[in-house]
C-alpha positions as MATLAB code, in Angstrom:
seq = 'MIGIVKLALRRPYTFIVMALLIMIFGVASALRTPTDIFPNIDIPVVSVVFSYTGLPPDDMAGRVVTFYERSLTTSVNDIEHIESQSIPNYGIIKIFFQPTVNINAALAQVAAMSQTVLKQMPAGITPPLILSFNASSVPILQLALSSDNLSETTLFDQATSFIRPQLAAVAGAAIPLPYGGKVRQVQADLNQQALHNYGISANDIVNAISIQNLITPVGTQKIGTFEYTVNLNGSPNTITAFNDLPIKTVNGTVIYMHDVAYVHDGSPPQINVVHVDGKSAVISGIKQLLPSVKSTLPAGLNLTAVGDQSVFVTSAVSGVIREGAIAAALTGLMILLFLGSWRSTLMKQCRQRGVPGRRNALVEAATGHQFN';
ca = [
      39.746   -7.400   32.013;
      42.937   -9.348   32.885;
      40.836  -12.496   33.279;
      39.479  -12.115   29.736;
      43.000  -11.699   28.373;
      44.226  -14.775   30.241;
      41.226  -16.789   29.018;
      41.882  -15.698   25.442;
      45.509  -16.749   25.731;
      44.618  -20.134   27.186;
      41.672  -20.862   24.881;
      42.589  -19.250   21.562;
      40.486  -21.600   19.426;
      37.383  -20.885   21.503;
      37.683  -17.175   20.767;
      38.431  -17.874   17.123;
      35.207  -19.879   16.865;
      33.305  -17.138   18.690;
      34.720  -14.532   16.324;
      33.704  -16.639   13.318;
      30.178  -17.090   14.721;
      29.858  -13.354   15.304;
      30.987  -12.712   11.737;
      28.590  -15.302   10.262;
      25.549  -14.198   12.271;
      26.403  -10.543   11.717;
      26.526  -10.944    7.952;
      23.322  -13.028    7.976;
      21.521  -10.419   10.079;
      22.692   -7.629    7.796;
      21.373   -9.462    4.744;
      18.027  -10.353    6.329;
      17.324   -6.999    7.943;
      14.645   -5.135    5.917;
      15.589   -1.763    4.502;
      13.090    1.078    4.744;
      13.096    4.851    4.644;
      11.934    5.001    8.289;
      12.122    2.429   11.099;
       9.034    0.374   11.857;
       7.357    2.354   14.639;
       4.185    0.870   16.088;
       1.871    3.816   16.725;
      -1.513    2.749   18.156;
      -3.671    4.812   15.794;
      -6.452    3.477   13.563;
      -8.051    5.630   10.860;
     -11.603    5.027    9.614;
     -12.758    6.720    6.397;
     -16.458    6.865    5.451;
     -17.423    7.946    1.940;
     -20.865    9.035    0.741;
     -21.021   10.837   -2.586;
     -22.934   14.115   -2.439;
     -23.251   14.297    1.352;
     -22.312   17.775    2.696;
     -19.941   18.146    5.705;
     -22.747   19.035    8.145;
     -24.728   15.902    7.365;
     -21.561   13.800    7.345;
     -20.671   15.075   10.825;
     -24.163   14.755   12.293;
     -25.477   11.583   10.661;
     -22.297    9.511   10.286;
     -19.222   10.689   12.188;
     -20.811   11.687   15.511;
     -22.951    8.578   15.647;
     -19.951    6.386   14.837;
     -17.810    8.006   17.545;
     -20.455    7.325   20.189;
     -20.766    3.712   19.067;
     -17.005    3.172   19.318;
     -16.890    4.022   23.013;
     -19.383    1.241   23.804;
     -17.559   -1.663   22.110;
     -13.875   -0.812   21.578;
     -11.395   -1.063   24.459;
      -8.338    1.034   25.433;
      -9.334    4.202   23.543;
      -7.275    7.225   24.586;
      -9.086    9.840   22.494;
     -10.833   10.238   19.135;
     -10.333   12.905   16.469;
     -12.541   13.413   13.414;
     -12.868   15.587   10.349;
     -15.851   15.997    8.027;
     -15.412   17.214    4.463;
     -17.670   16.953    1.398;
     -18.243   13.272    0.565;
     -15.894   11.995    3.300;
     -15.778   11.517    7.069;
     -12.374   10.753    8.631;
     -12.128    9.384   12.171;
      -8.782    8.827   13.927;
      -8.863    6.539   16.962;
      -5.892    6.901   19.334;
      -5.333    3.942   21.660;
      -3.371    3.441   24.864;
       0.331    2.524   24.373;
      -0.231   -0.971   25.802;
      -3.088   -1.867   23.459;
      -3.046   -4.974   21.249;
      -3.419   -3.212   17.900;
      -4.622   -6.381   16.118;
      -7.453   -6.829   18.627;
      -8.266   -3.128   18.336;
      -8.486   -3.404   14.539;
     -10.838   -6.379   14.855;
     -13.108   -4.497   17.260;
     -13.189   -1.395   15.046;
     -13.976   -3.488   11.954;
     -16.795   -5.322   13.759;
     -18.311   -2.071   15.010;
     -18.049   -0.509   11.536;
     -20.165   -3.298   10.059;
     -22.708   -3.207   12.897;
     -23.604    0.494   12.669;
     -24.117    0.609    8.881;
     -27.830   -0.176    9.085;
     -28.379    2.790   11.398;
     -26.682    5.244    9.033;
     -28.044    6.863    5.833;
     -29.258    4.347    3.273;
     -26.743    3.361    0.619;
     -23.598    4.103    2.634;
     -20.760    1.637    2.064;
     -18.482    0.054    4.715;
     -15.627    2.354    5.708;
     -11.966    1.986    4.847;
     -10.004    1.014    7.990;
      -6.268    1.757    8.109;
      -3.624    1.145   10.756;
      -1.269    4.128   10.870;
       2.456    3.469   10.445;
       5.154    6.143   10.403;
       7.090    4.231    7.730;
       4.159    4.236    5.295;
       5.520    6.933    3.007;
       5.932    6.760   -0.790;
       9.269    5.267   -1.830;
       8.777    5.430   -5.587;
       6.372    7.367   -7.760;
       5.591    6.247  -11.304;
       4.097    8.505  -13.940;
       1.919    7.038  -16.677;
       1.555    9.408  -19.620;
       0.724    9.368  -23.315;
       0.523   11.739  -26.251;
      -2.384   10.016  -27.993;
      -4.386    8.159  -25.291;
      -7.124    9.749  -23.189;
      -6.901   10.318  -19.450;
      -9.659    7.735  -18.975;
      -7.520    5.113  -20.707;
      -4.507    6.103  -18.567;
      -6.468    5.664  -15.358;
      -7.943    2.367  -16.531;
      -4.500    1.017  -17.485;
      -3.011    2.053  -14.128;
      -5.873    0.541  -12.104;
      -6.674   -2.626  -14.035;
      -3.328   -3.714  -15.500;
      -0.280   -2.062  -13.900;
      -1.380   -1.982  -10.253;
      -2.202   -5.747  -10.016;
       1.239   -6.659  -11.394;
       3.111   -4.424   -8.962;
       0.990   -5.565   -6.006;
       2.522   -9.057   -6.319;
       5.852   -7.786   -4.912;
       6.378   -8.965   -1.314;
       5.934   -6.146    1.195;
       4.642   -3.668   -1.385;
       1.615   -1.455   -0.731;
       0.261    0.041   -3.950;
      -2.114    3.007   -3.549;
      -4.810    3.892   -6.038;
      -3.682    6.083   -8.953;
      -3.957    9.834   -8.598;
      -5.022   11.943  -11.520;
      -6.713   10.906  -14.737;
     -10.415   10.302  -15.258;
     -12.487    7.424  -13.899;
     -14.393    5.579  -16.621;
     -18.149    5.864  -16.236;
     -21.088    5.068  -18.529;
     -23.231    8.215  -18.610;
     -26.688    9.018  -19.921;
     -27.159   12.633  -21.084;
     -30.865   13.485  -20.852;
     -32.671   15.685  -23.379;
     -34.938   17.800  -21.203;
     -37.050   19.010  -24.133;
     -37.641   15.448  -25.358;
     -38.554   14.298  -21.845;
     -41.131   17.087  -21.624;
     -42.586   16.311  -25.058;
     -43.049   12.598  -24.284;
     -44.161   13.147  -20.704;
     -41.297   11.089  -19.273;
     -39.381   11.886  -16.103;
     -35.771   11.164  -15.216;
     -37.043    8.646  -12.680;
     -38.662    6.649  -15.492;
     -35.260    6.335  -17.197;
     -33.582    5.240  -13.970;
     -36.230    2.578  -13.395;
     -35.997    1.336  -16.987;
     -32.219    0.945  -16.825;
     -32.408   -0.762  -13.421;
     -34.985   -3.282  -14.624;
     -33.250   -4.080  -17.926;
     -29.655   -4.139  -16.646;
     -29.682   -7.198  -14.385;
     -27.141   -9.898  -13.649;
     -29.164  -13.034  -12.945;
     -27.582  -16.494  -12.665;
     -29.612  -19.076  -14.562;
     -27.597  -22.275  -14.214;
     -27.215  -25.142  -16.657;
     -29.454  -27.250  -18.866;
     -28.856  -30.914  -19.641;
     -29.771  -31.896  -23.192;
     -28.900  -35.433  -24.152;
     -25.333  -36.237  -23.144;
     -24.290  -32.590  -22.834;
     -24.762  -29.980  -20.136;
     -24.984  -26.398  -21.365;
     -24.500  -23.172  -19.445;
     -27.540  -20.954  -19.960;
     -27.008  -17.223  -20.353;
     -29.871  -14.822  -19.703;
     -30.123  -11.765  -21.904;
     -30.641   -9.480  -18.894;
     -27.867   -6.935  -19.399;
     -26.578   -5.075  -22.481;
     -23.160   -6.233  -23.649;
     -22.150   -2.934  -25.268;
     -22.664    0.727  -24.440;
     -24.518    1.354  -27.707;
     -27.083   -1.275  -26.717;
     -28.236    0.974  -23.863;
     -29.516    3.479  -26.407;
     -31.962    0.861  -27.728;
     -33.567    0.055  -24.359;
     -37.347    0.720  -24.240;
     -38.291    3.292  -21.618;
     -42.056    3.655  -21.642;
     -45.104    3.299  -23.849;
     -46.791    6.646  -24.515;
     -50.081    6.698  -26.485;
     -49.297    3.278  -27.942;
     -45.781    4.293  -29.019;
     -42.705    2.748  -27.435;
     -40.199    5.388  -26.382;
     -36.600    4.220  -26.521;
     -33.547    5.548  -24.757;
     -32.165    7.204  -27.887;
     -35.386    9.234  -28.179;
     -34.837   11.078  -24.882;
     -31.181   10.538  -23.955;
     -27.746    9.619  -25.204;
     -25.704    6.910  -23.436;
     -21.964    7.133  -23.973;
     -18.583    6.299  -22.435;
     -17.567    9.184  -20.178;
     -16.307   10.138  -16.744;
     -17.510   12.082  -13.681;
     -16.294   15.643  -13.128;
     -12.529   15.572  -12.638;
     -11.405   16.960   -9.256;
      -7.651   16.268   -9.535;
      -5.057   16.423  -12.278;
      -1.392   15.468  -12.571;
       0.983   17.008  -15.114;
       4.424   15.651  -16.031;
       6.428   17.892  -18.366;
       3.225   19.770  -19.147;
       1.316   16.641  -20.129;
      -1.503   14.850  -18.353;
      -0.396   11.828  -16.358;
      -1.397    9.362  -13.661;
       0.844    8.595  -10.645;
       1.073    5.489   -8.425;
       3.957    3.952   -6.432;
       6.719    1.084   -6.541;
       9.885    0.089   -8.432;
      10.146   -3.637   -9.029;
       8.885   -5.529  -12.079;
       9.043   -2.368  -14.182;
      10.682   -4.026  -17.231;
       8.011   -6.754  -17.427;
       5.220   -4.231  -16.816;
       6.464   -1.923  -19.573;
       6.445   -4.820  -22.030;
       2.686   -5.317  -21.495;
       1.698   -1.666  -22.053;
       0.039   -0.654  -25.314;
       1.881    1.429  -27.854;
       2.087    5.130  -27.033;
       1.918    4.603  -23.253;
       4.953    5.782  -21.268;
       5.838    4.620  -17.744;
       8.558    6.660  -16.022;
       9.787    7.120  -12.444;
       9.408   10.725  -11.274;
      10.385   10.341   -7.616;
      12.663    7.661   -6.162;
      13.307    7.767   -2.407;
      15.091    4.407   -2.515;
      18.213    6.144   -3.843;
      18.637    7.994   -0.568;
      17.879    4.875    1.492;
      20.433    2.839   -0.444;
      22.992    5.630   -0.091;
      22.407    5.771    3.672;
      22.857    1.995    4.023;
      26.033    2.119    1.919;
      27.329    4.902    4.158;
      26.740    2.788    7.266;
      28.593   -0.165    5.720;
      31.466    2.073    4.621;
      31.827    3.691    8.047;
      31.667    0.275    9.714;
      34.449   -1.041    7.496;
      36.592    2.044    8.208;
      36.028    1.664   11.961;
      36.987   -2.023   11.844;
      40.133   -1.250    9.843;
      41.202    1.515   12.224;
      40.587   -0.701   15.253;
      42.706   -3.475   13.760;
      45.447   -0.979   12.911;
      45.539    0.332   16.482;
      45.780   -3.218   17.880;
      48.589   -3.989   15.430;
      50.511   -0.852   16.375;
      50.198   -1.355   20.136;
      50.717   -5.135   20.259;
      53.175   -5.306   17.398;
      51.858   -8.624   16.067;
      49.462   -9.282   13.224;
      48.646  -12.634   14.808;
      47.275  -10.856   17.879;
      45.295   -8.581   15.626;
      43.545  -11.571   14.021;
      43.024  -13.268   17.413;
      45.232  -16.219   16.531;
      47.346  -16.050   19.604;
      48.450  -19.170   21.418;
      50.179  -19.660   24.757;
      53.591  -21.301   24.835;
      54.188  -23.781   27.623;
      56.889  -23.141   30.248;
      58.463  -19.809   29.251;
      56.364  -16.853   28.193;
      56.860  -15.995   24.546;
      57.098  -12.610   22.868;
      53.337  -12.211   22.721;
      52.965  -12.970   26.439;
      55.785  -10.548   27.194;
      53.911   -7.799   25.347;
      50.767   -8.538   27.338;
      52.797   -8.550   30.568;
      54.253   -5.173   29.662;
      50.802   -3.813   28.901;
      49.005   -5.226   31.934;
      51.757   -5.532   34.534;
      50.799   -9.160   35.158;
      53.174  -12.102   34.766;
      52.045  -15.385   33.230;
      53.455  -18.656   34.664;
];
């Protein structure tokens, strides 16, 4: 300890430079350090979510989840244990890895295995959603999209197609899918009595729509000095055009869609709903770019923040800065009181040649050591 004091007295400018460097790097680190509601904790857990509409839990567990768990153990390394849950339409598998695992390599192995086993699962199943669990992945801001005159289908479509892409451009932001509202879906309501009268089955309608609703690239055609893009009339451009599709010829008469069904703009059965102040709404999450996003919304559409966790995070960071400033001020005050010199407090002390000065005398009195 005495050696440090002597070195500081002999090399005051060195310690001044060191103090300035500490201050500069400290401020730079404080400004560059990311702020989050929880620290970034690397937990070696990967979640895999399979979805298959209409599949009951028993079939999901026996035909998808169990088979997938057995396949994982043959190709994925460092697995500690596996947990799974089967519910209607969904199968959720949680893969817990050893603490020393390389989580990026584990994600790559899980993704490769997920693509490999699809052909051995029920026909029509889609690739699973693969997520790496993080303790800090909690909602920071919740936005409510509501309206007094727009439908819930329009609310969901606005949140998914227009608001979410704009907010996703923020660095470090993770925007979940909206919750609530109704998903837009083109539906065909069948007239069972008309189907019976014309001798047409529901399978005939499905086949007719599949054949006459195709997206086929044609290419271009060069005519003279111009090259034209050729469009094939293989898909209806409007919903009303579906009602004019021919279904089948019965006794020389062409039966059209509007004779046995009605195609309209609708939505599947709603299984979740969100209310804000008693009104239907749709919720998603983030805070930046809100002014520019609000300017692009149609009239009658309201975008409000209903839950903001960033207020508490900002308050906690401000509290840390305030307490740090108070601690630094109290430390400087104690040094000033004990040493009796503001120069010593600011580390601008210099050693006088020959005879010890007042500052050296104070250090001698405090340490019991005499300076020559």
